[in-house]
N, C-alpha and C positions, 0 to 999 in steps of 0.2 A: 765508213758511213753505213748505217743499217738501211735496210730496204723500206721499212714501214713503221710508222708510229700510229697506234690506235688511240684515239682520244674519246673519252666518255665524260660527259657532264652530268652530274647527279644533283638532284634536289629532292629530299625525302624519297629516295629510291631503294630503300632497304628491302622492299618486297621483291624487287627485280634484280638487283645487282649481283647477288650470289649466283643466280642462274646464268647471267650474262658472262661474268668473269670465269665461271667454271667452264662454260662452253669455249671461251677464248683459250683457256689453258689446255683444253682437250682438242683443239682444232687441228693439231698436228702440222704446224707450219714448218716449211723448209726455209723460207726466207727469214733472215735476221729481223727481229722486230721487238718493239717494246710497247707497253700499255701505260698511258697516263690518264688518271682520273682526277677531274677538278670538281670538288664538292662545293656547291653554293650554299654553305651554312645550313645543311639539313638539320632538322630538329628531331629526326627519328633514329639517330644513331648510324646512319649510312656510312659516314667516314670511319667511325670506330670499327664497324663490321669489316670494312675493306682492309684497314690496317691490321686487324687481328687475323683474318682468314686468308688474305692474299698479300703477303709481304713482298712479292715480286712486282706488285703494281707501284708505279710512281704516283704518290698521292699528294694533291695540292688542296689545302683547306682554305677556303675563302671566308672572310669575316662576315660577309653578307651575300645576298643573292645578286650576283653580278649580271645574271641573264645568260642565255644560251650563247649568243655571239661573243660576248666579252670573255666568258670562261673558255670557250674554244680557242680564242686568240691567245689567251694566256698560255695554253698548252702548246700551241704552235711555236711560240717563241722559245720554248724549252727543248725543241727537237731539231735535229739536223738530218733526218732521214730523207730518202729520195721521194717517198710518198707519205701523205698524211691521210688517215681514214677517220672520219667522224662517225661515231656509233652511239645510238641511243641505249640507255641502260635496260630498256624493256625489250631487248632483242636476244636471240640465241643464234650463235654462229655455227654453221654446219662445218664439218671437217673439210679442210682444203679450201675454204672460202677465201681466206686472205691470200694464199698462194695463187688462187684462180684470178683474183682481181689484180694482183701485181703482174701476173703473166699477161692478162688482158691489156693492161696499160703499156707494158713493155712492147707488145706486138703492134701498138697503134701510137706512134709518136705524135700524131696530130690530136690525140685525145688528151685534153687537159684535166678532165674529171670523168667519173663513171659511177654508176650505181647498179647493184644487183637486183634480181627479182625478189621483191618483198612478199612474204607469204604469211597467212594467219596460222595459228597453232594447229588447225586441222589440215594444213597443207594447201588450202585454197589461196588463189592469188589476191593480193591487194592491188587493185587497179587505181592508182592515185594519179594526180595530175602530172603530165609530162610536157605541157605547153604553157608558155607564159600567160598570165591572166590577161584577158581582153574584155572590153566593155560587153561584147556579144556573149562571151561565156558567162560573165557575171550576171548578165540579164537572164539568160536561159536557166541558169541555176536558181535564180530568184523565183522563177515560175515553176520550178521542179521539172522542167522539160528534159533536163539531162538525165533525170531518174526515170521518167516515163519512156524516153527513147534513148537509152544509153549507148546503143550501137549506131546511132545516126551520125553521119558525117557532118550534118548541119548543127545538131544539138549536143553531140558528144565529143566535140573537138578538144576539150581540155584534157580529158583522160585517154582519148583515142582507143576506146574499147573495141572499136571495129578492127584494130590491127592484131595480127597474130602475136601473142605475148612470148612466143618461143624464138622470135627472130631478133637478132642483134641489130640495133639501129641507133642513129643519132637522135637526140631529143633536145628540147630547150633546157630542161633541168631535171635533176633527180632529187629524191628526198634526202634531207639531212639526217634521217634516221640511220642511213648507211651510205656514205659518200666518200669515195677515194679521189684524191687530187694530187697532182704533181706539185712538188715543193716549188718548182720554178713558176708555176701558174700563180701560186699564192704570193710569191715575191713580186710578180709583175702586176697583178690586179689588186693586191692587198688582201687582207683577211676579211672576215665577215664584218659587216657594218654594225657597229655596236649601238647604233640608234634604234635598231630592232631589238626589242626585249624578248619577244616570242613570235614565231612564225615569219615566213618569207625571207629569212636570212639567207638560206641556201638559194632561193629563187633569185634574189638580188645578186648574190655572188655569181651564179651561173649566167645571169644577164650581162654582168661586167665581163665575164669570160668570153661570151659571144661577141660583145662589142670590141674586144681585143683580138678577135680572130681565132679564138680557141674553140674546141669541140667538146660536147658533153655526150656521153654514150650510155645506153642501157645494155646491161650485160646479163641476159637471162640464164646463161650457163652456170651462174653462181646464185645461190638463194640464201636468204637470211630470214629467220622467223622474227616477225615484229608483233609482239603480243598486244601492244597498245594501238596498232594501226587499224584494227577492226572495230574500235570503240569510239572513234573520233567523229562519228556521225552526229553525236549530241555534244554540243559545247555548252558548258555552264557559263555563268555571268562573267567570270574572270577571263576565261578563254575567248569568249566572244569579243570582249572589249579589246584584248590584245590582237586578235586576228584582224579585225577591221581597221584598227589603228595602223597595223603593219601594212595592210593592203593599200591604205591611203598614202602611207609613206612611200611605198613602192611607186605609185603613180606620181607622187610629188617629185621623186628623184628622176624618173625616166620618161615622163610624158609632158606634153605641152600644157599650157594653162587651160586650154579648152578641154583636153583630156582629163585633167585633174578635176575640173568643174563637173564634167559629165560623170565621172566615176562616183563623185560624192552624191550626185542626184540619183544614180542607180542604186547605190548602197542605201540612201535614205528611203527610197521606195521599198527596197528589199526589207529594211528594218521594220517599216510599218506593217508590211505583209506578215513577216515572221512574228512580230509582236502580237498581232491579232490571232495568228494560228496557235501560239503557245498559251495565250490567255484562254482560248477555247479549250485547249487540251487540259489546262489546269482545272477548268470547271467540269469537263466531261469525264476525266479519268483521275479519280482521287488517289489511285495507287502510285502515280508518278507526279502528283501535284507539286511537290517541293522542287523536283527537277525542272518541271515546266515553269514554275515561278522564277527559278534562277535564270533560265533562258530568256524569259520575258523581261526580267530586270536588265539582263545583258543587252537586249535589243533596244530597250529604252535608253540606256546609256550610249549605245552606238548612235542612235538617232540624235541625241543631244550633241555628241562629238562631231558628227558629220557637218553640222551647221554652226559649229563653234567659231 
């Protein structure tokens, strides 16, 4: 049995995949591993680029876009390694990163999953969410209070920017852009829920891990560059619709009827506020008018979906 299977799901990822796979090949791993790429019917030649330039990659070509969760589950079924690592194509792996994560998990038998420190291309930290979404966090984010007071224990609880990012600790979840998991954990709680097409798949999976008594850890001694992580502050129409549909699905699965009703109300209010903001930006800033219109259309669709 090999130690690690690295799984990458691609969809029109030609601009990123060469850098990602080159970094994997140059990572200098000691542990036995293999790399599986599942291509969701890219239209930009991603799969052909992989087949031509990286023959050591196990490539799976899907006939359509199966989504992130379903494609990862496909790859998990093809491997029998001790650990599985989900990796985004817009990442660059540092030397020794895979060995570091495997050693981290080996040293902590109670850890069912872990994630490294994710950094931008300039080396700055990406401080993303580490706590499960709550009504309070969604509310304060709706009013931009988390941005105005990011280091506040009251308003910054989702990302916990007030914590020292160099300290290893347990968290609720880690980002699916780089997540290592024990094969036994996947066997026990199941794979990613394929009802999620985009977003919250890893949050949902880590929640199920916590319900089963497992632990999720943040491992700052290992770092991975995530080029797309610094640009997710602006979501276009398509991303917004998927994001909020997945958030509602998370609450539908894991919260009471009252909680599900409350989150729809908060999201509805948030959509109205953001719709007005993006409409104002579209009028005031011609240079980004099309992007603003896309976001405005997205929130309009979110608002319609909330009360559907």
